[in-house]
C-alpha positions in Angstrom: 53.5 48.6 -33.3 53.4 44.9 -32.2 55.4 43.7 -29.2 57.6 41.5 -31.5 58.4 44.4 -33.8 59.2 46.7 -30.8 61.5 44.1 -29.3 63.3 43.6 -32.7 63.7 47.4 -33.2 65.2 47.9 -29.8 67.7 45.0 -30.3 68.7 46.5 -33.6 69.2 49.9 -31.8 71.4 48.2 -29.2 73.5 46.5 -31.7 74.0 49.7 -33.7 75.0 51.5 -30.5 77.5 48.9 -29.5 79.1 49.1 -33.0 79.2 52.9 -32.6 81.1 52.7 -29.3 83.7 50.4 -30.8 84.3 53.0 -33.6 84.4 55.8 -31.1 86.9 54.0 -28.9 89.1 53.3 -31.8 89.0 57.0 -32.7 89.8 58.1 -29.2 92.6 55.6 -29.0 94.1 57.1 -32.2 93.8 60.6 -30.9 95.4 59.7 -27.7 98.4 58.1 -29.5 98.9 61.1 -31.7 98.6 63.5 -28.9 101.3 61.7 -26.8 103.9 61.1 -29.4 106.9 63.3 -28.4 108.0 64.4 -31.9 104.6 64.5 -33.5 103.3 67.6 -35.0 100.5 68.6 -34.9 99.7 67.0 -31.4 96.0 66.8 -32.3 94.1 65.9 -35.6 93.7 68.8 -38.0 91.0 71.3 -36.9 88.6 70.1 -39.7 88.9 66.5 -38.5 88.4 67.6 -34.8 85.2 69.5 -36.0 83.9 66.5 -37.8 84.5 64.2 -34.8 82.8 66.6 -32.5 79.8 66.9 -34.8 79.5 63.1 -35.0 79.7 62.7 -31.2 77.2 65.5 -30.5 74.7 64.1 -33.0 74.8 60.6 -31.5 71.5 59.6 -29.8 73.6 57.8 -27.2 75.3 59.2 -24.1 79.2 59.7 -24.6 81.4 60.8 -21.8 85.2 60.5 -21.4 87.0 61.2 -18.1 90.6 61.1 -17.0 92.1 59.4 -13.9 91.3 62.5 -11.8 87.6 62.4 -12.8 87.9 65.4 -15.1 85.7 65.5 -18.2 87.8 65.2 -21.4 84.9 64.7 -23.8 81.1 64.7 -23.6 78.3 65.0 -26.2 75.0 66.9 -26.3 72.9 64.0 -25.2 75.0 63.5 -22.0 74.8 67.2 -21.2 71.1 67.2 -21.5 70.7 64.4 -19.1 73.3 65.9 -16.7 71.2 69.0 -16.4 68.3 67.0 -15.1 69.9 64.4 -13.1 73.7 64.3 -12.0 75.3 61.5 -14.0 77.1 58.9 -11.9 80.8 59.3 -12.4 83.1 56.4 -11.3 86.8 56.3 -10.9 88.9 55.0 -13.6 90.9 52.7 -11.3 87.6 50.8 -10.7 87.8 49.3 -14.2 90.5 46.9 -15.5 88.4 45.6 -18.4 85.2 46.7 -20.3 82.1 46.4 -18.2 78.4 46.4 -19.5 75.3 46.8 -17.3 71.8 48.4 -17.2 71.2 51.4 -15.1 68.2 53.8 -14.6 67.7 57.5 -13.8 64.6 59.2 -12.5 63.9 62.5 -14.1 62.3 65.4 -12.2 58.9 64.8 -13.9 58.9 61.3 -12.4 59.8 59.4 -15.5 62.3 56.7 -15.2 64.8 56.2 -18.1 66.9 53.2 -18.6 70.3 52.8 -20.3 72.5 50.0 -21.4 75.9 51.3 -20.5 79.4 50.2 -21.5 82.5 51.5 -19.6 85.9 50.9 -21.3 89.3 51.9 -19.9 91.8 53.1 -22.3 95.6 53.2 -21.8 97.3 56.0 -23.2 101.0 56.0 -24.5 102.2 58.1 -21.5 100.9 55.4 -19.2 97.7 57.3 -18.0 94.3 56.0 -18.4 90.9 57.4 -19.4 87.5 55.8 -19.1 85.0 55.9 -22.0 81.4 55.8 -21.0 78.9 54.9 -23.7 75.1 54.5 -22.9 72.2 53.6 -25.2 68.7 54.3 -24.0 66.7 51.2 -23.6 63.6 52.6 -21.9 61.3 51.2 -24.7 63.0 47.9 -24.6 62.5 47.5 -20.8 58.8 48.5 -21.3 58.5 45.9 -24.1 60.1 43.3 -21.8 57.7 44.1 -19.0 54.8 43.8 -21.4 56.1 40.4 -22.6 56.5 39.2 -19.0 53.0 40.3 -18.2 51.7 38.6 -21.3 53.5 35.3 -20.3 52.2 35.6 -16.8 48.7 36.3 -18.1 48.9 33.3 -20.4 50.0 31.1 -17.5 47.1 32.2 -15.3 44.7 31.6 -18.3 46.2 28.2 -18.9 45.9 27.2 -15.2 42.3 28.4 -15.2 41.3 26.7 -18.4 43.1 23.5 -17.4 41.1 23.4 -14.2 37.8 24.4 -15.8 38.1 21.8 -18.6 39.6 18.9 -16.7 37.2 19.1 -13.7 33.9 18.6 -15.6 35.7 16.2 -17.9 36.8 14.1 -14.9 33.2 14.1 -13.8 31.9 12.8 -17.2 34.5 10.1 -17.4 34.1 9.0 -13.8 30.3 8.9 -14.1 30.6 7.0 -17.4 33.0 4.4 -15.7 30.6 4.0 -12.8 27.6 3.7 -15.2 29.2 0.9 -17.3 29.5 -1.2 -14.0 25.8 -1.0 -13.5 23.2 -3.3 -15.1 22.5 -1.9 -18.6 20.8 -2.9 -21.7 23.0 -3.4 -24.8 21.8 -0.1 -26.2 22.6 1.7 -22.9 26.0 0.0 -22.7 26.8 1.3 -26.2 25.7 4.8 -25.2 28.0 4.6 -22.1 30.9 3.4 -24.2 30.4 6.2 -26.7 30.5 8.8 -23.8 33.7 7.3 -22.5 35.2 7.3 -26.0 34.2 10.8 -26.7 35.5 12.2 -23.5 38.9 10.4 -24.0 39.1 12.0 -27.5 38.3 15.4 -25.9 41.0 14.7 -23.3 43.6 14.2 -26.2 42.7 17.6 -27.6 43.0 19.3 -24.2 46.4 17.6 -23.5 47.6 18.7 -26.9 46.8 22.4 -26.1 48.3 22.3 -22.6 51.5 20.5 -23.8 51.8 23.2 -26.5 51.5 26.0 -24.0 54.0 24.3 -21.6 56.4 23.8 -24.4 56.1 27.4 -25.4 56.7 28.7 -21.8 59.6 26.2 -21.1 57.7 24.3 -18.4 58.4 20.8 -19.7 61.4 19.0 -18.1 62.9 15.8 -19.3 63.6 12.5 -17.5 67.0 10.9 -17.7 66.4 7.2 -16.9 67.5 4.0 -18.5 64.9 2.5 -20.9 64.4 -0.2 -23.5 64.1 1.4 -26.9 62.3 -1.5 -28.6 59.8 -1.9 -25.7 59.1 1.9 -25.7 58.3 1.8 -29.5 56.3 -1.3 -29.2 54.2 0.1 -26.2 53.4 3.2 -28.4 52.4 0.9 -31.2 50.3 -1.3 -29.0 48.4 1.6 -27.6 47.0 2.3 -31.1 46.9 -1.3 -32.4 43.1 -1.5 -32.0 42.8 1.5 -34.3 44.9 -0.1 -36.9 42.9 -3.3 -36.7 39.6 -1.4 -37.0 40.8 0.0 -40.4 42.4 -3.2 -41.5 45.9 -1.6 -41.7 49.1 -3.7 -41.8 51.9 -2.9 -39.5 55.4 -3.5 -40.6 58.7 -3.3 -38.4 62.1 -2.6 -39.8 65.3 -2.9 -37.9 63.9 -4.5 -34.8 65.7 -7.7 -35.2 68.9 -6.0 -34.1 69.5 -5.9 -30.4 70.0 -2.4 -29.0 71.7 -1.3 -25.7 69.7 0.3 -23.0 69.3 4.0 -23.6 69.5 6.9 -21.2 66.8 9.5 -21.8 63.1 10.2 -21.6 61.0 7.3 -22.7 57.7 9.1 -22.1 58.5 11.9 -24.4 59.7 9.4 -27.0 56.4 7.5 -26.7 54.5 10.8 -27.0 56.2 11.7 -30.2 55.6 8.2 -31.6 52.0 8.2 -30.6 51.3 11.5 -32.2 53.0 10.4 -35.5 51.2 7.1 -35.5 47.9 8.7 -34.7 48.5 10.9 -37.8 49.5 8.0 -40.0 46.4 6.0 -38.9 44.1 9.0 -39.4 45.2 9.8 -42.9 45.6 6.2 -44.1 42.4 4.3 -45.3 44.2 1.2 -46.5 47.7 -0.2 -46.8 50.7 -0.3 -44.5 52.2 1.7 -41.6 56.0 1.1 -41.3 58.0 1.8 -38.2 61.8 1.9 -38.7 64.5 2.0 -36.0 68.1 2.6 -36.8 70.9 2.9 -34.2 73.8 2.0 -36.5 75.6 5.3 -35.8 76.3 4.3 -32.2 79.8 5.5 -31.2 80.9 4.4 -27.7 78.3 5.8 -25.3 76.8 8.0 -28.0 73.6 6.4 -29.2 71.9 8.6 -31.9 68.7 6.7 -32.7 66.6 7.5 -35.9 63.1 6.5 -35.9 60.6 6.9 -38.9 56.9 6.4 -39.3 55.8 5.9 -42.9 52.3 5.4 -44.2 50.5 4.8 -47.5 47.9 7.5 -46.9 46.6 10.6 -48.6 50.1 12.4 -48.5 50.8 16.1 -48.4 51.2 18.5 -51.2 54.9 19.5 -51.5 53.9 23.1 -51.4 52.7 22.7 -47.8 55.6 20.6 -46.5 57.3 23.7 -45.1 54.4 24.5 -42.7 53.4 21.2 -41.4 55.3 21.7 -38.2 53.8 25.1 -37.6 51.2 25.5 -34.8 47.5 25.5 -35.6 48.2 24.8 -39.3 47.2 21.9 -41.4 47.8 21.4 -45.1 44.1 21.6 -46.0 41.5 23.7 -44.3 39.0 20.8 -44.7 41.2 18.5 -42.6 39.8 19.4 -39.2 36.3 18.9 -40.4 37.1 15.5 -42.1 39.7 14.1 -39.6 39.5 16.2 -36.5 42.5 17.5 -34.5 43.9 20.8 -33.4 46.9 21.2 -35.7 49.2 21.1 -32.8 50.3 17.4 -32.9 53.3 17.9 -35.2 54.3 21.1 -33.5 54.5 19.3 -30.3 56.5 16.5 -31.9 59.0 19.1 -33.3 59.4 20.8 -30.0 59.8 17.6 -28.0 62.4 16.3 -30.3 64.3 19.5 -30.4 64.0 19.7 -26.6 66.0 16.5 -26.6 68.6 18.0 -28.9 67.3 16.1 -31.9 65.9 17.0 -35.3 62.7 15.9 -37.2 61.8 16.1 -40.9 59.1 14.9 -43.4 59.0 13.5 -46.9 55.7 13.2 -48.8 53.9 13.6 -52.0 50.1 14.1 -52.5 48.4 10.7 -52.9 51.7 8.8 -52.2 51.9 8.6 -48.5 54.1 10.4 -45.9 57.2 9.6 -43.8 58.1 11.4 -40.7 61.7 10.8 -39.6 63.4 12.0 -36.4 66.7 11.5 -34.7 67.4 11.9 -30.9 71.0 11.7 -29.6 70.7 9.4 -26.6 73.4 8.0 -24.5 74.1 4.3 -23.6 72.7 3.8 -20.1 75.2 2.6 -17.4 72.4 2.0 -14.9 70.2 -1.1 -14.8 66.6 -0.8 -16.1 64.1 0.0 -13.3 61.2 -2.4 -13.3 57.9 -0.7 -13.0 55.8 -1.9 -10.1 52.4 -3.1 -10.7 49.5 -3.4 -8.3 46.7 -5.8 -9.0 43.5 -4.7 -7.4 42.5 -6.8 -4.5 39.2 -6.6 -2.6 40.7 -6.2 0.9 43.9 -4.2 0.2 42.4 -0.8 1.0 39.8 -2.0 3.5 39.6 0.3 6.6 41.9 2.9 5.1 40.9 6.3 6.6 41.0 9.1 4.0 40.2 12.8 4.1 39.0 13.8 0.6 39.2 17.7 0.1 37.2 18.4 -3.0 34.7 21.2 -3.7 33.1 19.9 -6.8 30.0 17.8 -6.0 30.4 15.4 -9.1 34.0 14.8 -8.3 33.1 14.1 -4.7 30.5 11.6 -5.8 32.9 9.7 -8.1 35.7 9.6 -5.6 33.5 8.4 -2.7 31.9 5.7 -5.0 35.3 4.4 -6.1 36.7 4.4 -2.5 33.6 2.9 -1.1 33.9 -0.2 -3.4 37.3 -0.8 -1.8 35.7 -0.4 1.7 37.8 2.6 2.6 36.5 5.1 5.1 36.1 8.6 3.7 35.5 12.1 5.2 34.7 14.8 2.7 36.0 18.5 3.2 34.3 21.2 0.9 37.3 23.4 0.8 40.8 24.1 2.2 39.5 25.6 5.4 37.2 22.7 6.0 40.1 20.3 5.4 42.3 22.0 7.9 39.5 21.9 10.5 38.8 18.1 10.0 42.6 17.3 9.9 43.0 19.2 13.2 40.5 16.8 14.9 41.0 13.4 13.2 44.1 11.4 12.4 43.9 10.1 8.8 45.9 7.5 6.9 45.9 9.5 3.8 44.7 12.9 2.4 43.5 13.4 -1.1 43.8 17.2 -1.7 42.2 19.0 -4.6 44.5 21.9 -5.6 42.0 24.5 -6.6 39.4 25.2 -3.9 37.9 28.2 -2.3 38.8 29.4 1.2 42.4 28.2 1.0 43.4 26.3 -2.0 45.0 22.9 -1.8 48.6 24.4 -2.0 48.0 26.6 1.0 46.1 24.0 3.0 49.0 21.6 2.4 51.6 24.1 3.4 49.8 24.8 6.6 49.5 21.1 7.4 53.2 20.5 6.8 54.4 23.7 8.7 52.1 23.5 11.9 52.5 20.6 14.4 49.3 18.5 14.5 47.7 15.0 13.9 48.3 15.1 10.2 51.6 17.0 9.8 53.3 14.0 8.4 50.3 12.2 6.8 50.8 11.3 3.1 48.9 13.9 0.9 48.1 13.2 -2.7 47.4 16.3 -4.9 44.4 16.0 -7.1 45.1 18.5 -9.9 43.4 19.5 -12.9 46.1 22.0 -13.6 48.8 20.2 -15.5 51.3 23.0 -14.9 51.1 24.0 -11.2 51.7 20.5 -9.9 53.8 18.0 -11.9 56.6 15.5 -11.4 59.1 18.3 -10.9 57.2 20.3 -8.2 54.9 18.2 -6.1 57.4 17.2 -3.4 58.6 20.8 -3.1 55.0 21.8 -2.5 54.6 19.4 0.3 52.7 16.5 -1.5 53.7 12.9 -1.3 52.5 12.3 -4.8 50.0 13.7 -7.3 47.2 12.5 -9.6 46.1 14.6 -12.7 42.4 14.9 -13.4 40.7 13.2 -15.1 41.9 10.0 -13.4 40.4 6.5 -13.7 39.7 3.9 -11.2 42.9 2.1 -11.8 45.1 5.1 -11.4 43.4 6.1 -8.1 43.7 2.5 -6.7 47.4 2.3 -7.8 48.4 5.5 -6.1 46.4 4.8 -2.9 48.1 1.4 -2.7 51.6 2.9 -3.0 51.2 5.9 -1.0 49.5 4.1 1.9 52.2 1.4 1.8 49.6 -1.3 1.5 50.8 -2.5 -1.9 51.9 -6.1 -1.3 55.3 -7.2 -2.3 54.2 -9.5 -5.1 56.3 -12.3 -6.3 58.0 -11.9 -9.7 55.7 -14.5 -11.3 52.6 -12.7 -9.9 53.9 -9.4 -11.2 54.2 -10.9 -14.6 58.0 -10.9 -14.7 58.7 -14.7 -15.1 62.3 -14.4 -13.9 64.4 -11.4 -13.1 67.1 -12.4 -15.7 65.2 -14.4 -18.2 63.7 -11.4 -20.2 60.4 -13.2 -20.3 57.5 -11.0 -19.3 53.7 -11.3 -19.2 50.9 -9.5 -17.4 47.1 -9.7 -17.1 46.4 -5.9 -16.8 43.9 -5.8 -19.5 41.6 -7.9 -17.4 41.4 -5.3 -14.6 40.0 -6.8 -11.3 39.6 -10.2 -12.9 43.4 -10.6 -12.7 42.9 -11.0 -9.0 40.2 -13.7 -9.4 42.2 -17.0 -8.9 39.6 -19.1 -10.6 39.6 -16.9 -13.7 43.4 -16.7 -13.9 43.6 -20.5 -13.4 41.2 -21.2 -16.3 43.2 -18.7 -18.5 46.5 -20.3 -17.8 45.0 -23.8 -18.4 43.6 -22.7 -21.8 47.0 -21.3 -22.8 48.9 -24.5 -21.8 46.2 -26.8 -23.4 45.6 -25.1 -26.7 48.6 -22.8 -27.7 51.1 -25.6 -28.4 48.6 -27.2 -30.7 48.0 -24.0 -32.5 51.7 -23.4 -33.0 52.0 -26.9 -34.5 49.1 -26.2 -36.8 50.7 -23.0 -37.9 53.9 -24.9 -38.7 52.0 -27.6 -40.7 50.1 -24.9 -42.7 53.4 -23.2 -43.4 54.9 -26.5 -44.7 52.0 -27.1 -47.0 51.8 -23.4 -48.1 48.1 -23.3 -46.8 47.8 -19.5 -46.8 44.3 -19.3 -45.4 45.2 -21.7 -42.5 48.3 -19.7 -41.8 46.4 -16.4 -41.5 43.8 -18.1 -39.3 46.3 -19.8 -36.9 48.5 -16.6 -36.7 45.5 -14.5 -35.9 44.3 -16.8 -33.1 47.9 -16.9 -31.7 48.3 -13.1 -31.9 45.1 -12.6 -29.9 46.1 -15.1 -27.2 49.7 -13.7 -26.8 48.2 -10.3 -26.9 45.9 -11.0 -24.0 48.9 -11.9 -21.9 50.9 -8.9 -23.2 53.7 -11.3 -24.4 56.1 -9.4 -26.7 57.7 -9.6 -29.2 55.7 -12.7 -30.2 52.6 -10.5 -30.9 54.8 -8.6 -33.3 56.2 -11.8 -34.9 52.7 -13.1 -35.5 51.5 -9.8 -37.0 54.5 -10.0 -39.4 53.6 -13.5 -40.4 50.1 -12.3 -41.3 51.7 -9.5 -43.5 54.1 -12.0 -45.1 51.3 -14.3 -46.1 49.9 -11.6 -48.4 53.2 -11.6 -50.2 53.3 -15.4 -50.2 56.9 -15.4 -48.8 59.2 -18.3 -48.8 59.3 -20.9 -46.0 62.8 -19.8 -45.1 61.4 -16.2 -44.4 58.6 -17.6 -42.1 60.6 -20.2 -40.2 62.7 -17.9 -37.9 59.5 -16.2 -36.7 57.6 -19.5 -36.1 60.7 -20.9 -34.2 60.7 -17.9 -32.0 57.0 -18.2 -31.3 57.4 -22.0 -30.6 60.3 -21.5 -28.2 58.4 -18.7 -26.3 55.4 -21.0 -26.1 57.4 -23.8 -24.5 58.9 -21.5 -21.9 55.6 -19.9 -20.9 53.9 -23.2 -20.8 56.4 -24.2 -18.1 56.0 -21.0 -16.1 52.1 -21.2 -16.3 52.2 -24.9 -15.1 54.3 -23.8 -12.1 51.9 -21.0 -11.3 48.8 -23.2 -11.7 50.4 -25.4 -8.8 50.7 -22.3 -6.6 47.1 -21.1 -7.1 44.5 -21.9 -4.4 42.5 -24.9 -5.3 38.7 -24.4 -5.7 36.7 -25.5 -2.6 
C-alpha cells in the first residue's frame, strides 16, 4: 500500500471514529436523562435496547470508557478491557475537564510495541447535577508510522536536493567561470564563437537546474516571499527586456496593452512576479515561430489599498489541444511527448508559475486552441504600498576600488579556486586560499582579513561550522565580514544567512559582476556615487538611465564621454527624421529611424522610450494613422530633450583627456 493511500485510509478511520463518539455521547446523554427522571418508568431503556447498545459498543474497534465523578467505571467496551489487561489505562478525574479535549497518547505493551491513540474526553452533565466523563480513543499507530515515513521521505529529499544542488552547481560554476575568463583572452573568431557557445549552453543548463530546485523548494514549503514596494510597470518591462533579444532573433513583435495607465506603487514580491513572467514569456517565445506576443496589465479593480493586478501573456504560436489544457500546470507533463525533444524544457515551468502565483494568494488560468496561440492569465492581490520605493544601489567596476583588500578564500574545489583567485587578482586584491573549514580556521587564527569568502560545503568542518566557530570564539576575525559561497540554494538563502553568521551570500554559479558587487558592498568600499553617475538623473524626476550593459567600460571616462556626445549630437536629428517620415507616411524610413533610436535608447536602458519605439515599429505594419503615432513620437522627443540636457551637464563634469 502506498504512503498516500495509507495516510488517506487512516484519516478516514479517524473521521469515522469521531462520528461514532458523537453518536455514542448522544446515546449516553439520552440514557442519563431517562434514568434520572423522577417519574419515569422504566428508569433504563428496554432490555432489548440495552443489549443492542452493549453489542454496538463492544464491537467498536475504538476504546470506549465512561466513569463517574468518583472514578468508578460506568461503562467500558471489549477493546478497552483488552488494553487494560496489558497496560493500566490512565484514568483522570472528571473535575479536570470543563469542555471536550482531544489529544494523542501512547502506551507501551509488554512485548515492547508502542501503540498510539487519538483520544477525546468529553464531560457530560446529568439531570441530577452529577457529571460523567466519556473517553473515546481511536488507534492511530499506522497513521503515526505513515507520518514518520513521510517525514523521513521529506528529510531524504532535502538531503538529496542539497547534495544535487552542490554537485551540479559546483562544476557548472567552474565551466561558466572558465568560459568567462577564456573570452577575455586573445581568441580567433572561431574560438570566440566556441567560448560563447559554452557560456550559452551552461546558462541554459542553469535554467533547468534552477527550475528543478525551485520546484522542490515549493513542494517542501521553503520559499518565502518579499513584502517590499515596487513599480509594477518597471518589473514587467524588466522581465520583457531580459528576453527581448530572443524575440528579436525570431522576429517576433511585442505588444503592450494597458501600460498607458499610471499605477500606484505595489507592496509585494517583484522577484517572484518577474519569475512568473519570465517563465510565461519564455514559453510564448519558444512555441511561437512568427507573429506577436502581447503583454496585458489590468489594475482596474483597485479598491482603496487593495490592488488586484491581472496580467496576461498571449502568443500566436502552436497552441495547445483543448484535451490537454487540464494538465498543463502538472509537474513533469507537457501536452506532447515530442515537446522536450523539439523545444527543450523540464515540464516544470508552468507548475512553478502556478505554485508561485498561489503562494501569493492569486490564481492562474490558460486559454488555447491547437494552432491558434495560447493566453496565460493570472491575478495577484497586491496592496498599495505606503512606503517609498527603494532605489537599488549599483556599483560600477573601478580598477582601484578593491586594491589591497585582504581576503581569505575557503574553497575546496580546485577549479573554483582558480576562477575566484583570477577574478580577485585582476582587481589587485590579496588572497589566501584555505582548502577546507579546518584550514580556514587555522589561517583566520593567525591573520586578520578584511573579508572572508566561505564555501558552505567543505570537508573537515563545512562552511557553516567554520563560520559558527569564528563567530563564537574571540579572535582576529570574530567580526570580519563573511560571505557564504553556496551551491546549495536551500541551506543558505535570503531568509537564513544572517542567522547562520554570514554577512551576505553568493549563490554559485556567480559571475564576475556579482562577485565584484558583493565585495564592494560588504567591504564598505563601494563609493557613494552621485545620482547622475548612478544613472538616476534626478531623485524626483523619474528619469533613469544606466550603462550597465557596457560592463567595465562604464568606468572608462573617455568611452563614456564619446557615448554621451554621440547621443547629444545624433539622437535629436534622428527624432526629427522620424517625425518627418511620419508626416510623409514614408513607412520604410519610419521603421529605419525607429529601429536606430530603439537601439540607442536601449543601450542607455532608457524606458519606456524603448517600448514606445518598438510599438511604433509594430504600428507601421498596420499603417496606423498619424494621430496614433504622434503621442509616442512626442514622448520620445520630450525624453530626448531632457536627456540631452542631462548628458551635456555630465560631459562638463567628466575629466578632460590629457
